[in-house]
mmCIF file as gemmi writes it, N, C-alpha and C atoms, coordinates in Angstrom:
data_model
loop_
_atom_site.group_PDB
_atom_site.id
_atom_site.type_symbol
_atom_site.label_atom_id
_atom_site.label_alt_id
_atom_site.label_comp_id
_atom_site.label_asym_id
_atom_site.label_entity_id
_atom_site.label_seq_id
_atom_site.pdbx_PDB_ins_code
_atom_site.Cartn_x
_atom_site.Cartn_y
_atom_site.Cartn_z
_atom_site.occupancy
_atom_site.B_iso_or_equiv
_atom_site.pdbx_formal_charge
_atom_site.auth_seq_id
_atom_site.auth_asym_id
_atom_site.pdbx_PDB_model_num
ATOM 1 N N . UNK Axp A 1 ? 0.828 -1.192 0 1 0 ? 1 A 1
ATOM 2 C CA . UNK Axp A 1 ? 0 0 0 1 0 ? 1 A 1
ATOM 3 C C . UNK Axp A 1 ? 0.87 1.252 0 1 0 ? 1 A 1
ATOM 4 N N . UNK Axp A 2 ? 0.213 2.409 -0.052 1 0 ? 2 A 1
ATOM 5 C CA . UNK Axp A 2 ? 0.962 3.656 -0.167 1 0 ? 2 A 1
ATOM 6 C C . UNK Axp A 2 ? 1.742 3.969 1.104 1 0 ? 2 A 1
ATOM 7 N N . UNK Axp A 3 ? 1.252 3.567 2.274 1 0 ? 3 A 1
ATOM 8 C CA . UNK Axp A 3 ? 1.989 3.809 3.522 1 0 ? 3 A 1
ATOM 9 C C . UNK Axp A 3 ? 3.314 3.061 3.521 1 0 ? 3 A 1
ATOM 10 N N . UNK Axp A 4 ? 3.306 1.824 3.049 1 0 ? 4 A 1
ATOM 11 C CA . UNK Axp A 4 ? 4.532 1.025 2.987 1 0 ? 4 A 1
ATOM 12 C C . UNK Axp A 4 ? 5.515 1.65 2.014 1 0 ? 4 A 1
ATOM 13 N N . UNK Axp A 5 ? 5.046 2.088 0.852 1 0 ? 5 A 1
ATOM 14 C CA . UNK Axp A 5 ? 5.912 2.73 -0.128 1 0 ? 5 A 1
ATOM 15 C C . UNK Axp A 5 ? 6.496 4.018 0.432 1 0 ? 5 A 1
ATOM 16 N N . UNK Axp A 6 ? 5.682 4.794 1.145 1 0 ? 6 A 1
ATOM 17 C CA . UNK Axp A 6 ? 6.146 6.04 1.736 1 0 ? 6 A 1
ATOM 18 C C . UNK Axp A 6 ? 7.22 5.758 2.782 1 0 ? 6 A 1
ATOM 19 N N . UNK Axp A 7 ? 6.993 4.747 3.63 1 0 ? 7 A 1
ATOM 20 C CA . UNK Axp A 7 ? 7.947 4.398 4.667 1 0 ? 7 A 1
ATOM 21 C C . UNK Axp A 7 ? 9.268 3.944 4.039 1 0 ? 7 A 1
ATOM 22 N N . UNK Axp A 8 ? 9.227 3.138 2.991 1 0 ? 8 A 1
ATOM 23 C CA . UNK Axp A 8 ? 10.448 2.687 2.319 1 0 ? 8 A 1
ATOM 24 C C . UNK Axp A 8 ? 11.216 3.871 1.744 1 0 ? 8 A 1
ATOM 25 N N . UNK Axp A 9 ? 10.502 4.845 1.196 1 0 ? 9 A 1
ATOM 26 C CA . UNK Axp A 9 ? 11.152 6.03 0.636 1 0 ? 9 A 1
ATOM 27 C C . UNK Axp A 9 ? 11.832 6.839 1.733 1 0 ? 9 A 1
ATOM 28 N N . UNK Axp A 10 ? 11.148 7.046 2.852 1 0 ? 10 A 1
ATOM 29 C CA . UNK Axp A 10 ? 11.7 7.839 3.948 1 0 ? 10 A 1
ATOM 30 C C . UNK Axp A 10 ? 12.908 7.137 4.562 1 0 ? 10 A 1
ATOM 31 N N . UNK Axp A 11 ? 12.788 5.844 4.818 1 0 ? 11 A 1
ATOM 32 C CA . UNK Axp A 11 ? 13.884 5.094 5.436 1 0 ? 11 A 1
ATOM 33 C C . UNK Axp A 11 ? 15.099 5.057 4.51 1 0 ? 11 A 1
ATOM 34 N N . UNK Axp A 12 ? 14.874 4.948 3.21 1 0 ? 12 A 1
ATOM 35 C CA . UNK Axp A 12 ? 15.975 4.865 2.259 1 0 ? 12 A 1
ATOM 36 C C . UNK Axp A 12 ? 16.522 6.192 1.794 1 0 ? 12 A 1
ATOM 37 N N . UNK Axp A 13 ? 15.856 7.29 2.147 1 0 ? 13 A 1
ATOM 38 C CA . UNK Axp A 13 ? 16.252 8.61 1.668 1 0 ? 13 A 1
ATOM 39 C C . UNK Axp A 13 ? 17.711 8.901 2.016 1 0 ? 13 A 1
ATOM 40 N N . UNK Axp A 14 ? 18.471 9.322 1.026 1 0 ? 14 A 1
ATOM 41 C CA . UNK Axp A 14 ? 19.861 9.675 1.258 1 0 ? 14 A 1
ATOM 42 C C . UNK Axp A 14 ? 20.824 8.511 1.225 1 0 ? 14 A 1
ATOM 43 N N . UNK Axp A 15 ? 20.323 7.301 1.092 1 0 ? 15 A 1
ATOM 44 C CA . UNK Axp A 15 ? 21.174 6.115 1.013 1 0 ? 15 A 1
ATOM 45 C C . UNK Axp A 15 ? 21.544 5.858 -0.444 1 0 ? 15 A 1
ATOM 46 N N . UNK Axp A 16 ? 22.709 5.259 -0.694 1 0 ? 16 A 1
ATOM 47 C CA . UNK Axp A 16 ? 23.081 4.945 -2.078 1 0 ? 16 A 1
ATOM 48 C C . UNK Axp A 16 ? 22.131 3.928 -2.686 1 0 ? 16 A 1
ATOM 49 N N . UNK Axp A 17 ? 21.767 4.15 -3.929 1 0 ? 17 A 1
ATOM 50 C CA . UNK Axp A 17 ? 20.95 3.184 -4.67 1 0 ? 17 A 1
ATOM 51 C C . UNK Axp A 17 ? 21.906 2.27 -5.431 1 0 ? 17 A 1
ATOM 52 N N . UNK Axp A 18 ? 22.289 1.17 -4.79 1 0 ? 18 A 1
ATOM 53 C CA . UNK Axp A 18 ? 23.295 0.276 -5.372 1 0 ? 18 A 1
ATOM 54 C C . UNK Axp A 18 ? 22.815 -0.4 -6.656 1 0 ? 18 A 1
ATOM 55 N N . UNK Axp A 19 ? 21.509 -0.422 -6.875 1 0 ? 19 A 1
ATOM 56 C CA . UNK Axp A 19 ? 20.996 -1.051 -8.098 1 0 ? 19 A 1
ATOM 57 C C . UNK Axp A 19 ? 21.143 -0.137 -9.315 1 0 ? 19 A 1
ATOM 58 N N . UNK Axp A 20 ? 21.548 1.119 -9.089 1 0 ? 20 A 1
ATOM 59 C CA . UNK Axp A 20 ? 21.678 2.088 -10.184 1 0 ? 20 A 1
ATOM 60 C C . UNK Axp A 20 ? 23.131 2.53 -10.382 1 0 ? 20 A 1
ATOM 61 N N . UNK Axp A 21 ? 24.057 1.595 -10.277 1 0 ? 21 A 1
ATOM 62 C CA . UNK Axp A 21 ? 25.487 1.91 -10.4 1 0 ? 21 A 1
ATOM 63 C C . UNK Axp A 21 ? 25.829 2.466 -11.78 1 0 ? 21 A 1
ATOM 64 N N . UNK Axp A 22 ? 26.645 3.515 -11.793 1 0 ? 22 A 1
ATOM 65 C CA . UNK Axp A 22 ? 27.121 4.138 -13.033 1 0 ? 22 A 1
ATOM 66 C C . UNK Axp A 22 ? 28.638 4.197 -12.964 1 0 ? 22 A 1
ATOM 67 N N . UNK Axp A 23 ? 29.309 3.752 -14.004 1 0 ? 23 A 1
ATOM 68 C CA . UNK Axp A 23 ? 30.768 3.864 -14.058 1 0 ? 23 A 1
ATOM 69 C C . UNK Axp A 23 ? 31.137 5.257 -14.55 1 0 ? 23 A 1
ATOM 70 N N . UNK Axp A 24 ? 32.071 5.904 -13.872 1 0 ? 24 A 1
ATOM 71 C CA . UNK Axp A 24 ? 32.554 7.222 -14.29 1 0 ? 24 A 1
ATOM 72 C C . UNK Axp A 24 ? 33.994 7.096 -14.775 1 0 ? 24 A 1
ATOM 73 N N . UNK Axp A 25 ? 34.353 7.952 -15.708 1 0 ? 25 A 1
ATOM 74 C CA . UNK Axp A 25 ? 35.739 8 -16.169 1 0 ? 25 A 1
ATOM 75 C C . UNK Axp A 25 ? 36.446 9.134 -15.451 1 0 ? 25 A 1
ATOM 76 N N . UNK Axp A 26 ? 37.749 9.023 -15.313 1 0 ? 26 A 1
ATOM 77 C CA . UNK Axp A 26 ? 38.532 10.047 -14.643 1 0 ? 26 A 1
ATOM 78 C C . UNK Axp A 26 ? 38.378 11.385 -15.359 1 0 ? 26 A 1
ATOM 79 N N . UNK Axp A 27 ? 38.153 12.444 -14.591 1 0 ? 27 A 1
ATOM 80 C CA . UNK Axp A 27 ? 37.958 13.771 -15.159 1 0 ? 27 A 1
ATOM 81 C C . UNK Axp A 27 ? 36.511 14.12 -15.427 1 0 ? 27 A 1
ATOM 82 N N . UNK Axp A 28 ? 35.588 13.245 -15.026 1 0 ? 28 A 1
ATOM 83 C CA . UNK Axp A 28 ? 34.172 13.503 -15.302 1 0 ? 28 A 1
ATOM 84 C C . UNK Axp A 28 ? 33.459 14.044 -14.067 1 0 ? 28 A 1
ATOM 85 N N . UNK Axp A 29 ? 32.211 14.446 -14.28 1 0 ? 29 A 1
ATOM 86 C CA . UNK Axp A 29 ? 31.363 14.954 -13.208 1 0 ? 29 A 1
ATOM 87 C C . UNK Axp A 29 ? 30.228 13.957 -12.97 1 0 ? 29 A 1
ATOM 88 N N . UNK Axp A 30 ? 29.811 13.777 -11.737 1 0 ? 30 A 1
ATOM 89 C CA . UNK Axp A 30 ? 28.661 12.91 -11.462 1 0 ? 30 A 1
ATOM 90 C C . UNK Axp A 30 ? 27.402 13.48 -12.114 1 0 ? 30 A 1
ATOM 91 N N . UNK Axp A 31 ? 26.449 12.647 -12.49 1 0 ? 31 A 1
ATOM 92 C CA . UNK Axp A 31 ? 25.23 13.149 -13.133 1 0 ? 31 A 1
ATOM 93 C C . UNK Axp A 31 ? 24.283 13.862 -12.168 1 0 ? 31 A 1
ATOM 94 N N . UNK Axp A 32 ? 24.417 13.614 -10.859 1 0 ? 32 A 1
ATOM 95 C CA . UNK Axp A 32 ? 23.519 14.21 -9.866 1 0 ? 32 A 1
ATOM 96 C C . UNK Axp A 32 ? 24.117 13.985 -8.482 1 0 ? 32 A 1
ATOM 97 N N . UNK Axp A 33 ? 23.391 14.397 -7.455 1 0 ? 33 A 1
ATOM 98 C CA . UNK Axp A 33 ? 23.819 14.168 -6.081 1 0 ? 33 A 1
ATOM 99 C C . UNK Axp A 33 ? 23.855 12.671 -5.793 1 0 ? 33 A 1
ATOM 100 N N . UNK Axp A 34 ? 24.927 12.217 -5.184 1 0 ? 34 A 1
ATOM 101 C CA . UNK Axp A 34 ? 25.044 10.802 -4.859 1 0 ? 34 A 1
ATOM 102 C C . UNK Axp A 34 ? 26.419 10.498 -4.297 1 0 ? 34 A 1
ATOM 103 N N . UNK Axp A 35 ? 26.754 9.235 -4.276 1 0 ? 35 A 1
ATOM 104 C CA . UNK Axp A 35 ? 28.034 8.794 -3.74 1 0 ? 35 A 1
ATOM 105 C C . UNK Axp A 35 ? 28.946 8.298 -4.846 1 0 ? 35 A 1
ATOM 106 N N . UNK Axp A 36 ? 30.203 8.721 -4.768 1 0 ? 36 A 1
ATOM 107 C CA . UNK Axp A 36 ? 31.215 8.205 -5.676 1 0 ? 36 A 1
ATOM 108 C C . UNK Axp A 36 ? 32.058 7.219 -4.865 1 0 ? 36 A 1
ATOM 109 N N . UNK Axp A 37 ? 32.382 6.099 -5.491 1 0 ? 37 A 1
ATOM 110 C CA . UNK Axp A 37 ? 33.211 5.092 -4.849 1 0 ? 37 A 1
ATOM 111 C C . UNK Axp A 37 ? 34.475 4.898 -5.671 1 0 ? 37 A 1
ATOM 112 N N . UNK Axp A 38 ? 35.608 5.061 -5.025 1 0 ? 38 A 1
ATOM 113 C CA . UNK Axp A 38 ? 36.89 4.74 -5.646 1 0 ? 38 A 1
ATOM 114 C C . UNK Axp A 38 ? 37.234 3.314 -5.238 1 0 ? 38 A 1
ATOM 115 N N . UNK Axp A 39 ? 37.538 2.483 -6.211 1 0 ? 39 A 1
ATOM 116 C CA . UNK Axp A 39 ? 37.93 1.107 -5.918 1 0 ? 39 A 1
ATOM 117 C C . UNK Axp A 39 ? 39.365 0.931 -6.373 1 0 ? 39 A 1
ATOM 118 N N . UNK Axp A 40 ? 40.243 0.729 -5.418 1 0 ? 40 A 1
ATOM 119 C CA . UNK Axp A 40 ? 41.656 0.551 -5.724 1 0 ? 40 A 1
ATOM 120 C C . UNK Axp A 40 ? 42.049 -0.902 -5.626 1 0 ? 40 A 1
ATOM 121 N N . UNK Axp A 41 ? 42.659 -1.402 -6.655 1 0 ? 41 A 1
ATOM 122 C CA . UNK Axp A 41 ? 43.167 -2.774 -6.665 1 0 ? 41 A 1
ATOM 123 C C . UNK Axp A 41 ? 44.63 -2.672 -7.04 1 0 ? 41 A 1
ATOM 124 N N . UNK Axp A 42 ? 45.515 -2.85 -6.079 1 0 ? 42 A 1
ATOM 125 C CA . UNK Axp A 42 ? 46.926 -2.576 -6.305 1 0 ? 42 A 1
ATOM 126 C C . UNK Axp A 42 ? 47.777 -3.825 -6.122 1 0 ? 42 A 1
ATOM 127 N N . UNK Axp A 43 ? 48.922 -3.764 -6.742 1 0 ? 43 A 1
ATOM 128 C CA . UNK Axp A 43 ? 49.919 -4.812 -6.597 1 0 ? 43 A 1
ATOM 129 C C . UNK Axp A 43 ? 51.034 -4.278 -5.7 1 0 ? 43 A 1
ATOM 130 N N . UNK Axp A 44 ? 52.035 -5.056 -5.49 1 0 ? 44 A 1
ATOM 131 C CA . UNK Axp A 44 ? 53.121 -4.686 -4.592 1 0 ? 44 A 1
ATOM 132 C C . UNK Axp A 44 ? 53.746 -3.339 -4.957 1 0 ? 44 A 1
ATOM 133 N N . UNK Axp A 45 ? 53.948 -2.494 -3.95 1 0 ? 45 A 1
ATOM 134 C CA . UNK Axp A 45 ? 54.588 -1.184 -4.094 1 0 ? 45 A 1
ATOM 135 C C . UNK Axp A 45 ? 53.877 -0.274 -5.094 1 0 ? 45 A 1
ATOM 136 N N . UNK Axp A 46 ? 52.553 -0.242 -5.059 1 0 ? 46 A 1
ATOM 137 C CA . UNK Axp A 46 ? 51.774 0.59 -5.964 1 0 ? 46 A 1
ATOM 138 C C . UNK Axp A 46 ? 50.712 1.323 -5.151 1 0 ? 46 A 1
ATOM 139 N N . UNK Axp A 47 ? 50.129 2.384 -5.731 1 0 ? 47 A 1
ATOM 140 C CA . UNK Axp A 47 ? 49.113 3.17 -5.051 1 0 ? 47 A 1
ATOM 141 C C . UNK Axp A 47 ? 47.924 3.405 -5.97 1 0 ? 47 A 1
ATOM 142 N N . UNK Axp A 48 ? 46.736 3.485 -5.363 1 0 ? 48 A 1
ATOM 143 C CA . UNK Axp A 48 ? 45.531 3.912 -6.054 1 0 ? 48 A 1
ATOM 144 C C . UNK Axp A 48 ? 45.081 5.197 -5.381 1 0 ? 48 A 1
ATOM 145 N N . UNK Axp A 49 ? 44.82 6.225 -6.17 1 0 ? 49 A 1
ATOM 146 C CA . UNK Axp A 49 ? 44.47 7.54 -5.643 1 0 ? 49 A 1
ATOM 147 C C . UNK Axp A 49 ? 43.145 8.016 -6.23 1 0 ? 49 A 1
ATOM 148 N N . UNK Axp A 50 ? 42.367 8.727 -5.424 1 0 ? 50 A 1
ATOM 149 C CA . UNK Axp A 50 ? 41.127 9.324 -5.891 1 0 ? 50 A 1
ATOM 150 C C . UNK Axp A 50 ? 41.054 10.772 -5.46 1 0 ? 50 A 1
ATOM 151 N N . UNK Axp A 51 ? 40.556 11.623 -6.354 1 0 ? 51 A 1
ATOM 152 C CA . UNK Axp A 51 ? 40.49 13.063 -6.104 1 0 ? 51 A 1
ATOM 153 C C . UNK Axp A 51 ? 39.088 13.591 -6.368 1 0 ? 51 A 1
ATOM 154 N N . UNK Axp A 52 ? 38.667 14.526 -5.52 1 0 ? 52 A 1
ATOM 155 C CA . UNK Axp A 52 ? 37.442 15.292 -5.751 1 0 ? 52 A 1
ATOM 156 C C . UNK Axp A 52 ? 37.867 16.744 -5.847 1 0 ? 52 A 1
ATOM 157 N N . UNK Axp A 53 ? 37.636 17.356 -7.001 1 0 ? 53 A 1
ATOM 158 C CA . UNK Axp A 53 ? 38.041 18.751 -7.256 1 0 ? 53 A 1
ATOM 159 C C . UNK Axp A 53 ? 39.526 18.969 -6.967 1 0 ? 53 A 1
ATOM 160 N N . UNK Axp A 54 ? 40.342 17.997 -7.31 1 0 ? 54 A 1
ATOM 161 C CA . UNK Axp A 54 ? 41.782 18.119 -7.147 1 0 ? 54 A 1
ATOM 162 C C . UNK Axp A 54 ? 42.303 17.814 -5.753 1 0 ? 54 A 1
ATOM 163 N N . UNK Axp A 55 ? 41.41 17.52 -4.815 1 0 ? 55 A 1
ATOM 164 C CA . UNK Axp A 55 ? 41.822 17.203 -3.447 1 0 ? 55 A 1
ATOM 165 C C . UNK Axp A 55 ? 41.894 15.689 -3.291 1 0 ? 55 A 1
ATOM 166 N N . UNK Axp A 56 ? 43.031 15.195 -2.819 1 0 ? 56 A 1
ATOM 167 C CA . UNK Axp A 56 ? 43.218 13.753 -2.637 1 0 ? 56 A 1
ATOM 168 C C . UNK Axp A 56 ? 42.399 13.283 -1.43 1 0 ? 56 A 1
ATOM 169 N N . UNK Axp A 57 ? 41.346 12.51 -1.696 1 0 ? 57 A 1
ATOM 170 C CA . UNK Axp A 57 ? 40.482 12.009 -0.622 1 0 ? 57 A 1
ATOM 171 C C . UNK Axp A 57 ? 40.619 10.511 -0.413 1 0 ? 57 A 1
ATOM 172 N N . UNK Axp A 58 ? 41.211 9.827 -1.384 1 0 ? 58 A 1
ATOM 173 C CA . UNK Axp A 58 ? 41.328 8.371 -1.311 1 0 ? 58 A 1
ATOM 174 C C . UNK Axp A 58 ? 42.739 7.968 -1.683 1 0 ? 58 A 1
ATOM 175 N N . UNK Axp A 59 ? 43.355 7.175 -0.833 1 0 ? 59 A 1
ATOM 176 C CA . UNK Axp A 59 ? 44.698 6.663 -1.118 1 0 ? 59 A 1
ATOM 177 C C . UNK Axp A 59 ? 44.794 5.266 -0.551 1 0 ? 59 A 1
ATOM 178 N N . UNK Axp A 60 ? 45.095 4.333 -1.41 1 0 ? 60 A 1
ATOM 179 C CA . UNK Axp A 60 ? 45.294 2.963 -0.976 1 0 ? 60 A 1
ATOM 180 C C . UNK Axp A 60 ? 46.591 2.472 -1.581 1 0 ? 60 A 1
ATOM 181 N N . UNK Axp A 61 ? 47.506 2.055 -0.746 1 0 ? 61 A 1
ATOM 182 C CA . UNK Axp A 61 ? 48.798 1.621 -1.244 1 0 ? 61 A 1
ATOM 183 C C . UNK Axp A 61 ? 49.235 0.317 -0.63 1 0 ? 61 A 1
ATOM 184 N N . UNK Axp A 62 ? 50.117 -0.322 -1.334 1 0 ? 62 A 1
ATOM 185 C CA . UNK Axp A 62 ? 50.713 -1.543 -0.803 1 0 ? 62 A 1
ATOM 186 C C . UNK Axp A 62 ? 52.208 -1.328 -0.707 1 0 ? 62 A 1
ATOM 187 N N . UNK Axp A 63 ? 52.787 -1.874 0.316 1 0 ? 63 A 1
ATOM 188 C CA . UNK Axp A 63 ? 54.235 -1.807 0.43 1 0 ? 63 A 1
ATOM 189 C C . UNK Axp A 63 ? 54.754 -3.193 0.803 1 0 ? 63 A 1
ATOM 190 N N . UNK Axp A 64 ? 55.984 -3.407 0.516 1 0 ? 64 A 1
ATOM 191 C CA . UNK Axp A 64 ? 56.522 -4.738 0.765 1 0 ? 64 A 1
ATOM 192 C C . UNK Axp A 64 ? 55.817 -5.762 -0.085 1 0 ? 64 A 1
ATOM 193 N N . UNK Axp A 65 ? 55.266 -6.757 0.558 1 0 ? 65 A 1
ATOM 194 C CA . UNK Axp A 65 ? 54.622 -7.851 -0.182 1 0 ? 65 A 1
ATOM 195 C C . UNK Axp A 65 ? 53.111 -7.803 -0.115 1 0 ? 65 A 1
ATOM 196 N N . UNK Axp A 66 ? 52.561 -6.709 0.427 1 0 ? 66 A 1
ATOM 197 C CA . UNK Axp A 66 ? 51.114 -6.616 0.551 1 0 ? 66 A 1
ATOM 198 C C . UNK Axp A 66 ? 50.493 -6.161 -0.764 1 0 ? 66 A 1
ATOM 199 N N . UNK Axp A 67 ? 49.361 -6.717 -1.047 1 0 ? 67 A 1
ATOM 200 C CA . UNK Axp A 67 ? 48.576 -6.302 -2.206 1 0 ? 67 A 1
ATOM 201 C C . UNK Axp A 67 ? 47.113 -6.539 -1.854 1 0 ? 67 A 1
ATOM 202 N N . UNK Axp A 68 ? 46.225 -5.904 -2.568 1 0 ? 68 A 1
ATOM 203 C CA . UNK Axp A 68 ? 44.82 -6.132 -2.282 1 0 ? 68 A 1
ATOM 204 C C . UNK Axp A 68 ? 43.933 -5.085 -2.882 1 0 ? 68 A 1
ATOM 205 N N . UNK Axp A 69 ? 42.688 -5.071 -2.403 1 0 ? 69 A 1
ATOM 206 C CA . UNK Axp A 69 ? 41.681 -4.167 -2.94 1 0 ? 69 A 1
ATOM 207 C C . UNK Axp A 69 ? 40.939 -3.513 -1.787 1 0 ? 69 A 1
ATOM 208 N N . UNK Axp A 70 ? 40.588 -2.258 -1.941 1 0 ? 70 A 1
ATOM 209 C CA . UNK Axp A 70 ? 39.762 -1.562 -0.962 1 0 ? 70 A 1
ATOM 210 C C . UNK Axp A 70 ? 38.948 -0.497 -1.682 1 0 ? 70 A 1
ATOM 211 N N . UNK Axp A 71 ? 37.997 0.092 -0.977 1 0 ? 71 A 1
ATOM 212 C CA . UNK Axp A 71 ? 37.142 1.109 -1.593 1 0 ? 71 A 1
ATOM 213 C C . UNK Axp A 71 ? 36.85 2.2 -0.58 1 0 ? 71 A 1
ATOM 214 N N . UNK Axp A 72 ? 36.532 3.389 -1.082 1 0 ? 72 A 1
ATOM 215 C CA . UNK Axp A 72 ? 36.107 4.506 -0.248 1 0 ? 72 A 1
ATOM 216 C C . UNK Axp A 72 ? 34.96 5.222 -0.935 1 0 ? 72 A 1
ATOM 217 N N . UNK Axp A 73 ? 33.932 5.622 -0.152 1 0 ? 73 A 1
ATOM 218 C CA . UNK Axp A 73 ? 32.768 6.307 -0.722 1 0 ? 73 A 1
ATOM 219 C C . UNK Axp A 73 ? 32.676 7.732 -0.204 1 0 ? 73 A 1
ATOM 220 N N . UNK Axp A 74 ? 32.282 8.654 -1.106 1 0 ? 74 A 1
ATOM 221 C CA . UNK Axp A 74 ? 32.227 10.071 -0.761 1 0 ? 74 A 1
ATOM 222 C C . UNK Axp A 74 ? 30.997 10.705 -1.401 1 0 ? 74 A 1
ATOM 223 N N . UNK Axp A 75 ? 30.325 11.587 -0.652 1 0 ? 75 A 1
ATOM 224 C CA . UNK Axp A 75 ? 29.15 12.287 -1.163 1 0 ? 75 A 1
ATOM 225 C C . UNK Axp A 75 ? 29.595 13.391 -2.114 1 0 ? 75 A 1
ATOM 226 N N . UNK Axp A 76 ? 29.028 13.41 -3.311 1 0 ? 76 A 1
ATOM 227 C CA . UNK Axp A 76 ? 29.392 14.39 -4.331 1 0 ? 76 A 1
ATOM 228 C C . UNK Axp A 76 ? 28.133 14.875 -5.047 1 0 ? 76 A 1
ATOM 229 N N . UNK Axp A 77 ? 28.294 15.945 -5.852 1 0 ? 77 A 1
ATOM 230 C CA . UNK Axp A 77 ? 27.2 16.402 -6.705 1 0 ? 77 A 1
ATOM 231 C C . UNK Axp A 77 ? 27.73 16.671 -8.104 1 0 ? 77 A 1
ATOM 232 N N . UNK Axp A 78 ? 26.85 17.143 -8.981 1 0 ? 78 A 1
ATOM 233 C CA . UNK Axp A 78 ? 27.206 17.306 -10.396 1 0 ? 78 A 1
ATOM 234 C C . UNK Axp A 78 ? 28.238 18.404 -10.642 1 0 ? 78 A 1
ATOM 235 N N . UNK Axp A 79 ? 28.546 19.212 -9.633 1 0 ? 79 A 1
ATOM 236 C CA . UNK Axp A 79 ? 29.554 20.258 -9.795 1 0 ? 79 A 1
ATOM 237 C C . UNK Axp A 79 ? 30.971 19.767 -9.483 1 0 ? 79 A 1
ATOM 238 N N . UNK Axp A 80 ? 31.083 18.607 -8.864 1 0 ? 80 A 1
ATOM 239 C CA . UNK Axp A 80 ? 32.392 18.067 -8.501 1 0 ? 80 A 1
ATOM 240 C C . UNK Axp A 80 ? 33.054 17.372 -9.681 1 0 ? 80 A 1
ATOM 241 N N . UNK Axp A 81 ? 34.362 17.536 -9.808 1 0 ? 81 A 1
ATOM 242 C CA . UNK Axp A 81 ? 35.133 16.829 -10.822 1 0 ? 81 A 1
ATOM 243 C C . UNK Axp A 81 ? 35.873 15.685 -10.137 1 0 ? 81 A 1
ATOM 244 N N . UNK Axp A 82 ? 35.697 14.49 -10.681 1 0 ? 82 A 1
ATOM 245 C CA . UNK Axp A 82 ? 36.243 13.28 -10.077 1 0 ? 82 A 1
ATOM 246 C C . UNK Axp A 82 ? 37.389 12.767 -10.943 1 0 ? 82 A 1
ATOM 247 N N . UNK Axp A 83 ? 38.555 12.597 -10.341 1 0 ? 83 A 1
ATOM 248 C CA . UNK Axp A 83 ? 39.705 12.059 -11.071 1 0 ? 83 A 1
ATOM 249 C C . UNK Axp A 83 ? 40.344 10.949 -10.248 1 0 ? 83 A 1
ATOM 250 N N . UNK Axp A 84 ? 41.121 10.13 -10.926 1 0 ? 84 A 1
ATOM 251 C CA . UNK Axp A 84 ? 41.739 8.995 -10.255 1 0 ? 84 A 1
ATOM 252 C C . UNK Axp A 84 ? 43.036 8.59 -10.924 1 0 ? 84 A 1
ATOM 253 N N . UNK Axp A 85 ? 43.849 7.931 -10.161 1 0 ? 85 A 1
ATOM 254 C CA . UNK Axp A 85 ? 45.03 7.255 -10.664 1 0 ? 85 A 1
ATOM 255 C C . UNK Axp A 85 ? 44.976 5.833 -10.125 1 0 ? 85 A 1
ATOM 256 N N . UNK Axp A 86 ? 44.947 4.867 -11.003 1 0 ? 86 A 1
ATOM 257 C CA . UNK Axp A 86 ? 45.001 3.455 -10.63 1 0 ? 86 A 1
ATOM 258 C C . UNK Axp A 86 ? 43.78 2.976 -9.834 1 0 ? 86 A 1
ATOM 259 N N . UNK Axp A 87 ? 42.636 3.615 -9.993 1 0 ? 87 A 1
ATOM 260 C CA . UNK Axp A 87 ? 41.411 3.17 -9.326 1 0 ? 87 A 1
ATOM 261 C C . UNK Axp A 87 ? 40.253 3.291 -10.301 1 0 ? 87 A 1
ATOM 262 N N . UNK Axp A 88 ? 39.235 2.48 -10.11 1 0 ? 88 A 1
ATOM 263 C CA . UNK Axp A 88 ? 38.016 2.629 -10.891 1 0 ? 88 A 1
ATOM 264 C C . UNK Axp A 88 ? 37.046 3.501 -10.103 1 0 ? 88 A 1
ATOM 265 N N . UNK Axp A 89 ? 36.129 4.153 -10.812 1 0 ? 89 A 1
ATOM 266 C CA . UNK Axp A 89 ? 35.184 5.065 -10.181 1 0 ? 89 A 1
ATOM 267 C C . UNK Axp A 89 ? 33.77 4.561 -10.459 1 0 ? 89 A 1
ATOM 268 N N . UNK Axp A 90 ? 33.007 4.363 -9.381 1 0 ? 90 A 1
ATOM 269 C CA . UNK Axp A 90 ? 31.608 3.979 -9.5 1 0 ? 90 A 1
ATOM 270 C C . UNK Axp A 90 ? 30.772 5.068 -8.837 1 0 ? 90 A 1
ATOM 271 N N . UNK Axp A 91 ? 29.597 5.338 -9.417 1 0 ? 91 A 1
ATOM 272 C CA . UNK Axp A 91 ? 28.706 6.354 -8.875 1 0 ? 91 A 1
ATOM 273 C C . UNK Axp A 91 ? 27.363 5.724 -8.54 1 0 ? 91 A 1
ATOM 274 N N . UNK Axp A 92 ? 26.821 6.106 -7.377 1 0 ? 92 A 1
ATOM 275 C CA . UNK Axp A 92 ? 25.514 5.624 -6.948 1 0 ? 92 A 1
ATOM 276 C C . UNK Axp A 92 ? 24.638 6.821 -6.595 1 0 ? 92 A 1
ATOM 277 N N . UNK Axp A 93 ? 23.528 7.033 -7.327 1 0 ? 93 A 1
ATOM 278 C CA . UNK Axp A 93 ? 22.617 8.116 -6.967 1 0 ? 93 A 1
ATOM 279 C C . UNK Axp A 93 ? 21.956 7.817 -5.62 1 0 ? 93 A 1
ATOM 280 N N . UNK Axp A 94 ? 21.377 8.843 -5.015 1 0 ? 94 A 1
ATOM 281 C CA . UNK Axp A 94 ? 20.697 8.655 -3.742 1 0 ? 94 A 1
ATOM 282 C C . UNK Axp A 94 ? 19.305 8.091 -3.951 1 0 ? 94 A 1
ATOM 283 N N . UNK Axp A 95 ? 18.867 7.254 -3.03 1 0 ? 95 A 1
ATOM 284 C CA . UNK Axp A 95 ? 17.48 6.788 -3.038 1 0 ? 95 A 1
ATOM 285 C C . UNK Axp A 95 ? 16.576 7.937 -2.636 1 0 ? 95 A 1
ATOM 286 N N . UNK Axp A 96 ? 15.408 7.998 -3.229 1 0 ? 96 A 1
ATOM 287 C CA . UNK Axp A 96 ? 14.434 9.001 -2.853 1 0 ? 96 A 1
ATOM 288 C C . UNK Axp A 96 ? 14.648 10.349 -3.515 1 0 ? 96 A 1
ATOM 289 N N . UNK Axp A 97 ? 15.704 10.502 -4.328 1 0 ? 97 A 1
ATOM 290 C CA . UNK Axp A 97 ? 15.949 11.758 -5.019 1 0 ? 97 A 1
ATOM 291 C C . UNK Axp A 97 ? 15.719 11.532 -6.507 1 0 ? 97 A 1
ATOM 292 N N . UNK Axp A 98 ? 14.731 12.214 -7.075 1 0 ? 98 A 1
ATOM 293 C CA . UNK Axp A 98 ? 14.43 12.03 -8.494 1 0 ? 98 A 1
ATOM 294 C C . UNK Axp A 98 ? 14.622 13.312 -9.257 1 0 ? 98 A 1
């Protein structure tokens, strides 16, 4: 019913809509308000970096024999420029925002 739909919208408001993932390329802007996720997958002695408007907000590095993958999520809007080195960029719009 409409009460259940309304409650789901309110509870989910502001949360990432993971079912609406969008891949972004480095140097692009998000299509709307939402979360950008930098996913770094690095090998030995390498770094993955993510920037919002030129500010380094994400850094994942391996040293010695460590390697692996990690991610960081940040709230952004269509005015932000997203760039990366050695990381993929995923964007998730907010639930309840149309």
